[in-house]
C-alpha positions as a LaTeX table, in Angstrom:
\begin{tabular}{lrrr}
\hline
Residue & $x$ (\AA) & $y$ (\AA) & $z$ (\AA) \\
\hline
Met1 & 79.54 & $-189.01$ & $-39.74$ \\
Glu2 & 80.75 & $-185.42$ & $-39.59$ \\
Thr3 & 80.53 & $-182.78$ & $-42.28$ \\
Tyr4 & 83.33 & $-180.29$ & $-42.80$ \\
Leu5 & 82.95 & $-177.10$ & $-44.76$ \\
Val6 & 86.27 & $-175.89$ & $-46.10$ \\
His7 & 87.11 & $-172.97$ & $-48.35$ \\
Pro8 & 90.46 & $-173.75$ & $-49.95$ \\
Asp9 & 92.20 & $-171.63$ & $-52.53$ \\
Lys10 & 93.20 & $-173.33$ & $-55.81$ \\
Ile11 & 96.51 & $-174.72$ & $-54.51$ \\
Gln12 & 94.92 & $-175.97$ & $-51.30$ \\
Glu13 & 92.04 & $-177.49$ & $-53.26$ \\
Lys14 & 94.40 & $-179.59$ & $-55.34$ \\
Ala15 & 96.21 & $-180.86$ & $-52.22$ \\
Leu16 & 92.93 & $-181.49$ & $-50.41$ \\
Lys17 & 91.55 & $-183.56$ & $-53.30$ \\
Ala18 & 94.75 & $-185.62$ & $-53.42$ \\
Phe19 & 94.62 & $-186.15$ & $-49.64$ \\
Leu20 & 90.97 & $-187.26$ & $-49.68$ \\
Lys21 & 91.58 & $-189.53$ & $-52.65$ \\
Ala22 & 94.60 & $-191.14$ & $-50.95$ \\
Leu23 & 92.55 & $-191.86$ & $-47.83$ \\
Glu24 & 89.58 & $-192.99$ & $-49.93$ \\
Val25 & 87.33 & $-190.44$ & $-48.23$ \\
Pro26 & 84.17 & $-189.80$ & $-50.23$ \\
Tyr27 & 83.54 & $-186.10$ & $-50.89$ \\
Glu28 & 81.44 & $-183.82$ & $-53.02$ \\
Ile29 & 82.04 & $-180.33$ & $-54.29$ \\
Lys30 & 79.24 & $-177.80$ & $-54.11$ \\
Ser31 & 79.30 & $-174.40$ & $-55.73$ \\
Asp32 & 78.23 & $-171.22$ & $-53.93$ \\
Val33 & 76.32 & $-170.09$ & $-57.01$ \\
Leu34 & 72.79 & $-168.89$ & $-56.33$ \\
Pro35 & 69.92 & $-170.56$ & $-58.24$ \\
Asp36 & 68.56 & $-168.60$ & $-61.20$ \\
His37 & 65.21 & $-167.89$ & $-59.52$ \\
Val38 & 67.01 & $-166.31$ & $-56.55$ \\
Lys39 & 69.21 & $-164.15$ & $-58.81$ \\
Ser40 & 66.12 & $-163.12$ & $-60.78$ \\
Gly41 & 64.32 & $-162.09$ & $-57.59$ \\
Ile42 & 67.30 & $-160.04$ & $-56.45$ \\
Arg43 & 67.49 & $-158.28$ & $-59.84$ \\
Lys44 & 63.75 & $-157.53$ & $-59.72$ \\
Gly45 & 64.10 & $-156.05$ & $-56.24$ \\
Gln46 & 67.02 & $-153.89$ & $-57.34$ \\
Asp47 & 65.06 & $-152.72$ & $-60.40$ \\
Asp48 & 62.06 & $-151.90$ & $-58.19$ \\
Ile49 & 64.24 & $-149.79$ & $-55.92$ \\
Lys50 & 65.72 & $-147.91$ & $-58.91$ \\
Ala51 & 62.17 & $-147.29$ & $-60.21$ \\
Gly52 & 61.16 & $-145.78$ & $-56.87$ \\
Lys53 & 59.01 & $-148.73$ & $-55.82$ \\
Ser54 & 60.26 & $-148.82$ & $-52.26$ \\
Phe55 & 59.49 & $-147.28$ & $-48.90$ \\
Ser56 & 61.04 & $-147.08$ & $-45.45$ \\
Leu57 & 60.22 & $-149.36$ & $-42.54$ \\
Ala58 & 58.37 & $-146.48$ & $-40.88$ \\
Glu59 & 56.22 & $-146.00$ & $-44.03$ \\
Phe60 & 55.55 & $-149.74$ & $-44.14$ \\
Lys61 & 54.42 & $-149.77$ & $-40.52$ \\
Glu62 & 52.15 & $-146.80$ & $-41.18$ \\
Lys63 & 50.65 & $-148.43$ & $-44.28$ \\
Thr64 & 50.06 & $-151.75$ & $-42.56$ \\
Arg65 & 48.52 & $-150.51$ & $-39.31$ \\
Pro66 & 45.06 & $-151.95$ & $-38.63$ \\
Phe67 & 42.49 & $-150.71$ & $-41.11$ \\
Asp68 & 39.35 & $-149.09$ & $-39.76$ \\
Gly69 & 37.32 & $-149.43$ & $-42.96$ \\
Ser70 & 37.39 & $-145.73$ & $-43.83$ \\
Pro71 & 37.79 & $-144.68$ & $-47.50$ \\
Ala72 & 41.36 & $-143.54$ & $-46.78$ \\
Cys73 & 42.23 & $-146.95$ & $-45.30$ \\
Asn74 & 40.61 & $-148.75$ & $-48.23$ \\
His75 & 42.69 & $-146.63$ & $-50.62$ \\
Ile76 & 45.89 & $-147.59$ & $-48.77$ \\
Arg77 & 44.85 & $-151.26$ & $-48.71$ \\
Asn78 & 44.27 & $-151.19$ & $-52.48$ \\
Ser79 & 47.56 & $-149.39$ & $-53.16$ \\
Ile80 & 49.45 & $-152.05$ & $-51.18$ \\
Lys81 & 47.75 & $-154.83$ & $-53.14$ \\
Asn82 & 48.74 & $-153.17$ & $-56.43$ \\
Phe83 & 52.33 & $-152.43$ & $-55.39$ \\
\hline
\end{tabular}
């Protein structure tokens, strides 16, 4: 069995449903709506960025380089945990 993903407009959707019904082809309609937990995570990320809780890829790489156990490294490790 094959699966076809189509993106009809409203007029096409009506014709497509009639066509599938006439041929007795089973079909299901799925919405492109994101689940609530995904939308919530996106909002939280956007809020974090607005609040200044973000850093560049270069800063991330610098913060996550191997730790040597020095007090400065321990401070960075703790700040990452609390971020």
